[in-house]
C-alpha positions in Angstrom: 18.5 -45.1 -83.2 17.7 -45.1 -79.6 19.9 -44.0 -77.3 19.6 -45.2 -73.3 21.9 -44.6 -70.2 23.1 -46.7 -67.4 22.6 -46.6 -63.9 23.6 -47.5 -60.3 26.0 -47.9 -57.7 29.7 -48.0 -58.2 30.9 -51.6 -58.5 27.7 -53.2 -59.5 28.7 -54.2 -63.1 27.1 -51.9 -65.0 30.3 -51.7 -67.6 30.9 -55.2 -67.7 26.8 -55.4 -68.6 27.5 -53.1 -71.7 30.8 -54.8 -72.6 28.5 -58.1 -72.4 26.0 -56.5 -74.5 28.1 -54.6 -77.5 31.6 -56.7 -77.5 32.9 -52.9 -77.2 35.1 -51.2 -74.4 33.3 -48.4 -72.7 35.9 -47.2 -70.5 38.2 -45.0 -72.3 41.1 -44.0 -69.8 43.8 -46.0 -68.7 42.7 -45.0 -64.9 39.4 -46.4 -65.3 41.0 -49.8 -66.8 43.7 -49.6 -63.8 41.1 -49.1 -61.1 38.4 -51.2 -62.8 35.8 -48.3 -62.0 34.4 -45.8 -64.4 35.1 -42.3 -63.9 34.1 -40.2 -66.7 31.1 -41.2 -69.2 31.7 -44.3 -72.1 29.8 -45.0 -75.1 29.0 -48.2 -76.8 26.4 -49.6 -79.1 24.8 -52.5 -80.3 22.0 -53.9 -82.9 19.1 -55.6 -81.1 17.3 -58.7 -82.2 14.8 -55.9 -83.7 17.3 -54.9 -85.6 17.4 -51.3 -84.1 20.5 -49.7 -83.3 21.0 -49.0 -79.7 23.2 -46.7 -78.3 24.6 -46.8 -74.2 25.5 -44.0 -72.2 28.1 -45.5 -69.5 27.8 -43.5 -66.8 30.3 -43.6 -63.6 28.6 -45.1 -60.5 31.0 -43.5 -57.4 29.4 -40.5 -55.5 32.7 -38.6 -56.2 32.1 -38.8 -59.8 27.8 -38.1 -59.9 28.0 -34.5 -61.9 29.6 -37.1 -64.6 26.7 -39.3 -64.2 24.3 -36.6 -64.5 26.1 -35.3 -67.8 25.3 -38.4 -69.5 21.9 -39.1 -68.3 20.1 -35.6 -68.9 20.0 -35.5 -72.8 18.8 -39.4 -72.7 15.0 -40.7 -72.7 15.5 -44.4 -71.2 17.6 -45.8 -68.5 19.3 -49.2 -68.1 19.1 -49.3 -64.1 21.7 -51.7 -62.9 21.3 -53.8 -59.3 24.0 -55.7 -58.2 22.2 -59.4 -56.7 25.0 -59.7 -54.3 25.1 -56.3 -52.6 21.2 -55.0 -53.6 20.4 -51.4 -53.7 22.7 -48.8 -52.4 23.3 -45.1 -52.0 23.9 -44.3 -55.4 21.5 -46.6 -56.8 18.7 -44.0 -55.0 20.4 -40.8 -56.1 20.6 -42.0 -59.3 17.0 -42.9 -59.3 16.5 -39.6 -58.1 18.2 -38.0 -61.0 15.9 -39.9 -63.4 12.9 -39.0 -61.8 14.4 -35.4 -61.7 15.0 -35.2 -65.6 11.5 -36.7 -66.4 13.5 -40.3 -67.2 9.8 -43.0 -67.0 11.3 -45.6 -69.4 14.1 -48.3 -69.1 14.6 -51.7 -67.9 16.0 -52.8 -64.3 18.7 -55.2 -64.5 20.1 -57.4 -61.7 23.7 -58.3 -62.5 26.1 -60.9 -60.8 23.3 -63.3 -60.8 26.0 -66.3 -60.2 27.4 -64.5 -56.4 23.9 -63.8 -54.9 19.7 -64.2 -55.6 18.4 -62.2 -58.6 14.9 -62.6 -57.7 15.2 -61.2 -53.9 17.2 -58.3 -55.9 14.7 -57.7 -57.9 11.9 -57.7 -55.2 13.8 -55.0 -53.5 14.6 -52.9 -56.3 10.7 -53.1 -57.0 9.6 -52.2 -53.4 12.1 -49.2 -53.6 10.4 -48.3 -57.2 7.2 -48.0 -55.8 5.4 -44.8 -56.4 7.8 -43.6 -58.7 7.4 -43.0 -62.5 10.0 -45.9 -62.9 7.9 -48.5 -60.6 6.8 -51.0 -63.8 10.3 -51.3 -65.5 10.6 -54.6 -66.9 13.2 -56.4 -64.7 15.6 -58.9 -66.2 18.5 -60.9 -64.1 21.9 -61.3 -65.4 25.5 -62.7 -65.1 27.5 -61.3 -67.7 30.5 -63.7 -67.0 28.3 -66.8 -67.4 26.3 -65.2 -70.2 23.2 -65.9 -68.3 19.9 -63.4 -68.7 22.0 -61.6 -71.7 19.4 -63.1 -74.4 16.7 -62.2 -72.5 17.9 -58.6 -71.7 18.4 -58.0 -75.5 14.8 -58.9 -76.0 13.9 -56.5 -73.5 15.7 -53.6 -74.8 14.2 -54.2 -78.0 10.9 -54.1 -77.1 11.7 -50.7 -74.6 13.2 -49.5 -78.2 9.7 -50.2 -79.8 8.0 -48.2 -76.9 10.2 -44.8 -77.3 8.5 -42.3 -79.0 10.2 -40.7 -82.0 10.8 -36.8 -81.8 8.9 -34.6 -84.0 10.9 -33.2 -86.8 12.0 -29.8 -86.2 14.3 -27.0 -87.7 15.2 -26.8 -83.6 18.2 -29.1 -83.2 20.2 -29.1 -80.6 23.2 -30.9 -79.0 24.0 -31.0 -76.0 27.7 -31.2 -75.7 29.4 -34.2 -73.1 33.0 -34.6 -74.7 35.3 -32.7 -76.5 38.7 -33.9 -78.4 41.1 -32.8 -81.1 41.9 -35.5 -83.9 45.6 -34.9 -85.6 44.7 -33.3 -89.3 40.6 -33.0 -88.1 41.0 -30.6 -85.6 38.0 -30.0 -82.6 35.7 -32.9 -82.4 33.0 -32.9 -79.8 30.2 -35.6 -79.0 26.9 -35.6 -77.4 23.3 -36.9 -77.7 21.0 -35.2 -80.6 18.2 -34.6 -78.7 16.1 -32.2 -81.2 16.5 -31.7 -84.6 18.9 -32.8 -87.2 22.5 -32.4 -87.9 23.9 -32.4 -91.4 27.4 -32.2 -92.9 28.0 -28.6 -93.8 25.4 -27.2 -91.3 26.0 -23.9 -89.9 25.1 -24.1 -86.1 25.8 -21.7 -83.1 28.3 -22.4 -80.5 25.8 -21.3 -77.6 28.1 -20.1 -75.2 30.0 -17.8 -77.0 27.2 -17.7 -80.0 30.0 -18.2 -82.2 29.0 -19.4 -85.8 30.9 -22.7 -86.4 30.6 -25.5 -89.7 30.0 -29.1 -89.7 32.6 -30.6 -91.4 32.0 -34.2 -90.9 29.7 -36.1 -88.6 29.9 -39.6 -87.3 27.5 -41.8 -85.6 28.4 -44.9 -83.8 31.8 -44.9 -85.6 30.5 -44.2 -89.2 30.9 -41.0 -91.3 27.4 -40.2 -92.4 25.7 -37.2 -94.1 22.4 -37.0 -92.0 21.8 -37.4 -88.3 18.1 -37.4 -86.6 17.4 -37.2 -83.4 17.7 -39.1 -81.2 21.4 -40.1 -82.0 24.8 -40.7 -80.5 27.2 -38.2 -82.8 30.5 -36.8 -83.3 30.9 -33.4 -84.9 33.7 -32.1 -86.5 33.8 -28.5 -86.1 35.7 -26.2 -89.0 37.4 -23.5 -87.2 37.2 -23.6 -83.7 39.7 -24.2 -81.2 39.8 -27.1 -78.5 40.0 -24.5 -76.1 37.2 -22.6 -76.8 34.7 -25.5 -75.8 33.6 -27.6 -72.7 31.5 -30.0 -71.6 27.9 -28.8 -70.9 28.0 -26.3 -74.0 25.6 -26.3 -76.7 25.4 -26.5 -80.5 21.7 -25.1 -82.2 20.4 -24.3 -85.1 20.7 -20.6 -85.6 17.7 -18.7 -84.9 15.6 -21.1 -82.9 17.2 -20.5 -79.6 16.1 -17.2 -77.4 17.7 -18.7 -74.1 17.1 -17.6 -70.8 19.2 -16.8 -67.9 16.6 -16.3 -65.0 13.5 -18.7 -65.4 10.4 -19.9 -63.4 9.7 -23.8 -62.2 7.6 -25.9 -60.4 9.8 -27.6 -58.2 9.9 -31.1 -56.4 12.1 -30.8 -53.3 13.8 -33.9 -52.7 16.0 -32.2 -49.6 15.9 -29.4 -47.0 18.4 -26.8 -48.2 18.9 -24.0 -46.4 21.2 -22.3 -49.3 19.7 -21.1 -51.9 23.1 -21.0 -54.1 22.6 -24.8 -55.8 24.2 -25.9 -58.9 21.6 -26.8 -62.1 21.8 -30.1 -64.4 20.4 -29.2 -67.5 21.4 -31.8 -70.5 25.1 -32.0 -70.2 25.4 -28.4 -68.4 25.9 -28.0 -64.8 26.4 -24.4 -63.5 25.5 -22.2 -60.5 22.4 -20.7 -59.7 20.6 -18.7 -57.3 17.1 -20.3 -56.3 14.3 -18.0 -55.1 11.2 -19.5 -53.6 7.9 -18.5 -54.9 5.7 -20.6 -53.1 4.9 -24.1 -52.0 6.5 -26.0 -55.2 7.4 -22.7 -57.1 10.7 -21.2 -57.7 12.6 -18.5 -59.6 15.8 -19.7 -61.2 18.7 -17.3 -61.7 22.0 -18.9 -63.6 25.1 -17.7 -63.9 24.8 -17.5 -67.8 21.9 -18.4 -70.4 20.9 -21.7 -71.5 19.0 -23.2 -74.6 16.3 -24.3 -72.7 12.5 -25.0 -73.6 9.1 -24.9 -71.4 8.6 -28.0 -70.0 12.2 -29.2 -70.1 13.3 -31.0 -67.0 16.1 -30.4 -64.9 17.5 -31.1 -61.3 19.4 -29.3 -58.5 22.3 -30.4 -56.5 23.6 -29.4 -53.1 27.3 -29.1 -54.0 27.8 -28.9 -50.1 26.0 -31.7 -49.2 26.7 -33.9 -52.3 23.3 -34.6 -52.6 20.5 -33.8 -54.9 17.9 -31.2 -54.0 15.3 -31.4 -56.0 13.8 -32.3 -59.8 12.4 -29.1 -61.6 10.2 -28.5 -64.6 10.7 -25.0 -66.6 7.5 -23.2 -66.7 8.7 -20.0 -68.0 11.8 -18.7 -69.9 10.9 -14.7 -69.7 9.4 -14.3 -66.7 8.2 -10.8 -65.6 10.1 -8.8 -62.4 9.3 -9.3 -59.1 9.5 -5.8 -57.9 6.2 -4.9 -55.8 5.4 -6.0 -52.9 3.0 -9.2 -53.1 4.6 -10.1 -56.5 5.9 -13.3 -55.8 2.9 -14.5 -54.2 0.6 -13.8 -57.0 3.5 -15.3 -59.3 3.7 -18.7 -57.5 -0.5 -18.6 -57.9 0.1 -18.1 -61.9 2.7 -20.7 -61.9 0.9 -23.3 -59.8 -2.0 -23.4 -62.6 0.0 -23.9 -65.1 0.7 -27.4 -66.8 4.2 -29.3 -66.7 3.8 -29.3 -70.5 4.1 -26.4 -72.7 0.8 -25.3 -74.1 0.7 -22.3 -76.7 -3.2 -21.6 -76.6 -3.1 -21.3 -72.7 0.3 -19.0 -72.9 -1.3 -16.9 -75.5 -4.5 -16.8 -73.4 -2.6 -15.6 -70.5 -0.9 -13.0 -72.0 -3.3 -11.8 -74.7 -0.9 -11.7 -77.8 2.9 -13.4 -77.9 5.1 -12.9 -80.9 5.4 -16.3 -82.9 9.2 -16.2 -82.8 9.1 -16.0 -79.0 7.0 -19.0 -78.6 8.8 -21.0 -81.2 12.1 -20.2 -79.5 10.5 -21.1 -76.1 9.1 -24.4 -77.4 5.8 -23.3 -76.7 4.8 -24.3 -80.8 6.5 -26.1 -83.5 7.9 -23.5 -86.3 5.3 -24.9 -89.0 2.4 -25.2 -86.6 -1.0 -22.6 -87.4 -2.0 -20.6 -84.9 -3.7 -22.8 -82.1 -7.7 -22.6 -82.0 -8.9 -19.5 -80.4 -6.1 -17.4 -81.8 -5.2 -15.2 -85.0 -2.0 -14.2 -86.2 -1.6 -10.4 -86.6 1.1 -8.7 -87.9 3.7 -11.6 -86.4 1.8 -12.1 -83.0 -0.4 -14.8 -82.2 -3.4 -12.7 -80.4 -6.4 -14.3 -78.2 -9.4 -13.7 -80.0 -11.2 -12.5 -77.3 -8.6 -10.2 -76.1 -8.0 -8.7 -80.0 -11.7 -8.2 -80.2 -11.6 -6.4 -76.8 -8.2 -4.3 -77.4 -9.7 -3.1 -81.0 -13.0 -2.0 -78.6 -10.7 -0.1 -76.3 -9.0 1.7 -79.3 -12.3 2.5 -81.0 -13.6 4.1 -77.6 -10.3 6.1 -77.3 -10.2 7.5 -80.5 -13.4 9.0 -80.2 -13.4 10.3 -76.8 -9.7 12.1 -77.6 -11.5 14.0 -80.8 -14.2 14.7 -78.7 -11.6 16.2 -76.1 -9.3 17.5 -78.8 -11.6 19.0 -81.8 -8.2 20.9 -82.9 -6.3 17.6 -82.8 -8.4 14.8 -83.2 -5.8 12.8 -83.7 -5.2 10.1 -81.0 -1.4 10.0 -80.3 0.2 6.7 -80.9 1.8 6.4 -77.3 -1.2 7.7 -75.5 -3.3 4.4 -77.7 -0.7 2.0 -76.9 -1.2 3.1 -73.1 -4.9 3.2 -73.4 -5.5 0.0 -74.9 -2.6 -2.1 -73.7 -1.4 -3.5 -76.8 2.6 -4.5 -76.7 3.4 -3.4 -80.1 3.2 -0.5 -82.6 2.4 -3.5 -85.0 -0.7 -4.7 -83.4 -1.9 -0.9 -82.9 -1.7 -0.1 -87.0 -3.1 -3.4 -87.4 -6.0 -2.6 -85.2 -6.6 0.8 -86.0 -6.3 -0.3 -90.2 -9.1 -2.9 -89.1 -11.2 -0.2 -88.1 -10.7 1.8 -90.9 -9.0 4.5 -88.8 -6.5 7.0 -90.6 -3.0 7.6 -89.6 -2.6 11.1 -89.1 1.1 12.3 -88.4 2.1 10.4 -85.3 -1.5 9.9 -84.2 -4.9 8.1 -85.4 -8.6 9.5 -85.8 -11.7 8.6 -87.6 -11.7 8.9 -91.5 -14.8 10.9 -91.2 -13.1 13.3 -88.3 -11.2 16.2 -89.6 -10.1 19.3 -87.1 -12.6 21.8 -86.5 -11.9 25.7 -86.1 -13.7 28.4 -84.5 -15.3 31.0 -86.4 -12.5 33.2 -85.0 -9.4 30.7 -86.4 -11.3 30.4 -89.7 -11.7 34.0 -90.3 -8.4 34.4 -89.8 -6.9 31.7 -92.2 -9.2 32.8 -94.2 -7.3 36.5 -94.0 -4.0 34.5 -94.5 -5.1 31.9 -97.3 -6.3 35.1 -99.4 -3.0 36.9 -98.9 -1.5 33.7 -100.3 -3.3 33.4 -103.1 -1.7 36.5 -104.4 1.7 35.8 -102.9 2.2 31.7 -102.6 5.5 32.1 -101.3 5.0 34.6 -98.9 4.8 32.5 -96.0 4.4 34.7 -92.5 6.5 35.2 -89.8 5.9 34.4 -86.7 4.6 37.8 -85.3 2.1 37.7 -88.1 0.6 34.2 -87.0 0.8 35.5 -83.8 -1.2 38.9 -84.7 -4.0 36.9 -86.5 -4.4 34.4 -83.4 -3.1 31.0 -85.1 -1.6 28.3 -83.1 0.8 25.3 -84.3 -3.0 23.4 -83.9 -4.6 25.7 -86.0 -1.9 25.6 -89.0 -2.1 21.6 -88.5 -5.8 21.6 -89.2 -5.4 24.0 -92.0 -2.8 21.8 -93.4 -4.9 18.8 -92.7 -7.9 20.3 -95.0 -5.6 21.4 -98.1 -5.8 25.2 -97.1 -2.1 25.6 -96.4 1.3 23.3 -97.0 3.7 22.6 -94.5 7.5 23.0 -96.0 8.6 22.7 -92.3 7.8 23.7 -89.0 6.9 27.8 -88.8 7.2 27.7 -92.8 3.2 27.5 -94.2 2.6 28.7 -97.9 0.4 28.3 -100.8 -1.5 24.4 -101.2 -0.3 24.5 -104.3 3.2 26.0 -103.9 5.0 23.1 -105.1 3.6 22.6 -108.8 3.8 26.7 -108.5 7.6 26.4 -107.9 8.4 24.2 -110.6 6.3 25.9 -113.4 8.3 29.2 -112.4 11.7 27.7 -111.6 11.2 26.0 -115.5 11.8 29.8 -117.1 15.5 29.8 -115.5 18.5 29.1 -117.4 19.5 25.9 -116.0 21.4 25.2 -113.8 20.6 28.3 -111.4 21.6 29.4 -108.1 19.7 29.7 -104.8 19.4 33.6 -105.5 18.1 33.4 -108.8 15.7 30.9 -107.5 14.6 32.5 -104.6 13.9 35.9 -106.6 11.7 34.0 -109.4 9.7 32.7 -106.4 9.6 36.0 -105.0 10.4 34.7 -101.7 12.9 35.2 -98.7 15.8 32.9 -97.9 13.9 31.7 -94.9 11.4 30.4 -97.4 13.9 29.5 -100.3 16.3 27.2 -98.6 14.2 24.5 -97.1 11.5 24.9 -99.7 14.4 23.6 -102.5 15.5 20.9 -99.9 12.1 19.8 -100.2 12.2 19.9 -103.8 15.2 18.0 -103.9 14.2 14.9 -101.5 11.0 15.0 -104.0 13.0 14.0 -106.7 12.0 17.3 -108.6 15.4 19.4 -108.3 19.3 18.3 -107.9 22.5 19.9 -106.6 25.4 20.0 -108.7 29.2 19.6 -107.6 29.3 23.4 -108.0 26.3 24.0 -105.9 23.9 25.0 -108.2 20.5 23.5 -108.9 18.3 22.3 -112.0 15.1 20.8 -112.6 14.8 17.2 -113.4 12.8 15.9 -115.9 9.8 13.8 -114.6 11.2 10.4 -116.0 14.7 11.2 -114.5 13.3 11.9 -111.2 14.5 9.4 -108.1 13.0 10.1 -104.9 
């Protein structure tokens, strides 16, 4: 299926043309039929001579209903641009063309209608002059008269050629349906319709209603009036949603595949201004959505857009800005960054503009990775830079869920190696570089990358720091002598942990004790409690001689130690699975086969 929207001035015969092509009535409301003027979006479809199906979104042409027109045109890839032979190019024709340019629509068919009332060739010539220099300048033109049927067969042939040119979207799990109509069917519940621009929908799928992030399930699915089990983009679809009240969804909302869209409330864009707007408050039209935004110009042709709420949009997507006061299209834009940095420092806006001005309109994963150094794969996927099943681009590697630029990653590893060596040289007692310091010195954005870099360099994770495997804490002769004295005493009294006064008298500080633990000279039970390095094995051997279960006091006496040492030691044995507490507050040893960590 291919989806095409009409465009053109009011009363130039768009709906009449759709009826002639499809045999269907696009106007749905009684007022539209009474006034003979399209007010809201209409839908019809036909089978082309090539056998392909063409769905038509018929939009209103009156200036008062431009927001409705934009909701219909936003999600479609091509246009049926209508100009009446007896009136020629008109005001809304131009505004609709400006909208099409802003949305990035580059293909379609130029149709001159009412050739029975005017000179069709003159209308074609005028339209080509008006379209000169725009992406729509090369549209194939067909002159028609719906009442007489003249040109309708030729138009159907032209639409067949258009359908053959339109690219088919690449398969993706990132389904997104912009909603342009909501209604209720008795016995079925809430139904939404829209143009499925990306991904696939199937009966039974769970989706997210974007505005509320509410999970909804596809109860029934229709395309072109027929029930289907599955619909692939691009397609016009109607979705019956289970468990959703009509009041909870509206035009401009979207249904998206869970987990694939990050959304953006603030983003940077390349902006092509079509009108001089003094106010920074405009209306953003993206897909079928229309919402207030504030626009901050960063430089000539770039801006930061802050919306009233977030939208499921990708880098490279096109949208437009409309001035509600002047009732005119102010600009077209291309989204360049959906996760922009803050502009807090002086000159930040100018620097940001210079960066954005160099970026391409289309998302480029390799360029984004090179610019940032490292980007989470999920972030690249949710921003539209990288297809979900795409391998890492050339010049990049995948590390711990991040895609990293090869040169950047090599430099960060070199920085880490240097930082670890310099820290060890300056801190011989505590040679492990703290992880927080390592992140700051290397510029690595995540501890997972830090660990991966350390592992690749053969480093040891020592507590909360990193050190080279062959580097150990260095002790002075005085500190080594004090430790020798303490270790000799613990050899005869393994659970006689020295108190703080004794440690002060020996001149042993926390770094000295940490170094002794690292060397296997002491065993740390908890902060301030250091015992014989083989304390756990010795404790289990002594406790095995006690009747089971035993009290804390009995265990303490058997170990020949104080309560200060016994309490944390038994808690440690519990955590290690060597002992287990009973409901009455006693403990018993656990057989090795029964131990559970």
